[in-house]
C-alpha positions in Angstrom: 4.0 -1.2 46.6 5.1 -4.8 46.8 8.5 -5.7 45.2 6.9 -8.3 42.9 4.4 -5.8 41.5 7.1 -3.2 41.0 9.2 -5.8 39.2 6.3 -6.7 36.9 5.6 -3.0 36.0 9.3 -2.5 35.2 9.4 -5.6 32.9 6.2 -4.4 31.2 7.7 -0.9 30.7 10.9 -2.3 29.4 9.1 -4.6 26.9 7.0 -1.7 25.7 10.2 0.5 25.2 12.0 -2.3 23.3 8.9 -2.8 21.1 8.7 0.9 20.3 12.4 1.1 19.5 12.1 -1.9 17.1 9.2 -0.3 15.3 11.3 2.9 14.8 14.1 0.8 13.4 11.9 -1.2 11.0 9.9 1.8 9.8 13.1 3.4 8.4 14.0 0.2 6.7 13.9 -0.5 2.9 10.5 0.0 1.2 8.0 -2.8 1.7 6.8 -4.6 -1.4 3.2 -5.6 -2.1 2.2 -7.9 -4.9 -1.3 -7.2 -6.1 -3.7 -9.1 -8.4 -6.3 -6.9 -10.0 -9.4 -8.9 -10.8 -12.1 -6.4 -11.9 -12.1 -3.3 -14.0 -14.7 -0.6 -14.1 -14.6 1.9 -17.0 -16.6 5.1 -17.2 -16.6 7.0 -20.5 -19.0 9.9 -20.6 -22.3 8.4 -19.5 -21.3 4.9 -20.4 -20.3 2.5 -17.6 -18.7 -0.9 -18.0 -17.7 -3.5 -15.4 -15.6 -6.5 -16.5 -13.5 -9.2 -15.0 -9.7 -8.7 -15.3 -6.6 -10.6 -14.3 -3.3 -8.7 -14.1 -0.6 -8.2 -11.6 1.1 -5.1 -10.3 3.7 -4.5 -7.5 3.9 -1.6 -5.2 7.0 -0.4 -3.2 5.8 1.5 -0.1 8.4 3.8 1.2 7.2 5.5 4.4 10.4 7.4 4.9 10.3 9.2 1.6 6.4 9.2 1.6 6.2 7.6 -1.8 4.6 4.6 -3.5 6.2 3.2 -6.6 3.8 1.4 -8.9 5.2 -1.3 -11.2 2.9 -2.5 -13.9 3.6 -5.6 -16.0 2.8 -5.7 -19.7 4.6 -4.7 -22.8 7.7 -3.7 -20.8 7.4 -3.0 -17.2 6.3 0.6 -16.5 7.2 2.4 -13.3 5.3 5.3 -11.8 6.1 7.2 -8.5 3.1 8.5 -6.5 4.3 11.3 -4.3 1.2 12.5 -2.6 1.0 9.7 -0.1 -0.5 9.0 3.3 0.2 6.0 5.5 -2.2 5.2 8.4 -3.1 2.1 10.3 -6.3 1.9 8.3 -5.3 2.8 4.7 -2.5 3.7 2.4 -3.3 6.2 -0.3 -1.3 8.0 -3.0 -1.9 9.9 -6.2 -0.3 11.8 -9.1 -2.0 13.8 -11.8 -3.6 10.9 -13.6 -3.3 7.9 -11.2 -4.5 7.1 -7.7 -4.2 4.1 -5.4 -5.9 3.1 -2.2 -5.2 0.1 -0.1 -7.2 -1.1 3.0 -4.5 -2.3 5.4 -6.6 -4.8 7.3 -7.8 -6.7 4.2 -5.3 -5.9 1.5 -8.1 -4.7 -0.8 -6.9 -2.2 -3.5 -8.4 0.2 -5.9 -6.2 1.6 -8.7 -7.7 4.5 -10.6 -6.5 6.1 -13.8 -7.8 9.3 -15.4 -7.7 10.5 -19.0 -9.8 13.0 -20.9 -13.4 11.8 -20.5 -12.4 8.3 -19.3 -12.0 7.0 -15.8 -10.9 3.5 -15.1 -11.0 1.8 -11.7 -9.4 -1.6 -11.1 -10.1 -3.6 -8.0 -8.1 -6.4 -6.4 -6.2 -7.8 -3.5 -2.6 -7.3 -2.3 -0.3 -9.4 -0.2 3.3 -9.0 1.0 5.8 -9.3 -1.9 8.2 -12.2 -2.1 10.8 -10.6 -4.4 13.0 -7.5 -4.1 11.9 -4.1 -5.3 12.6 -4.0 -9.0 
């Protein structure tokens, strides 16, 4: 094998190794923050179905290390809810508790936030983008 080709293979291997190490370091960093705008709400109560426009903001702290998503909802005093049944993949991020679930499509940032109560299911749809502020 010519020396130039061997050199190129070594540089490529070294670059791949550095990239892999950097991804390991950043994956154990502080939780990532997403700011989301929910712009549509779908409510189902019994057989009744209602779809309406909505405009409200939420923030999500994604912690891959502890496998949690912390949901911060604005309103009459900011509420905080930790979702502990969480999966992180290259395609989607999902999490749930007894009465709330969230799903985010990684490539588009599309989100669905569902809440469940006796005989009522509410699904809110919107879009997320990387957060600009620190985790509350």
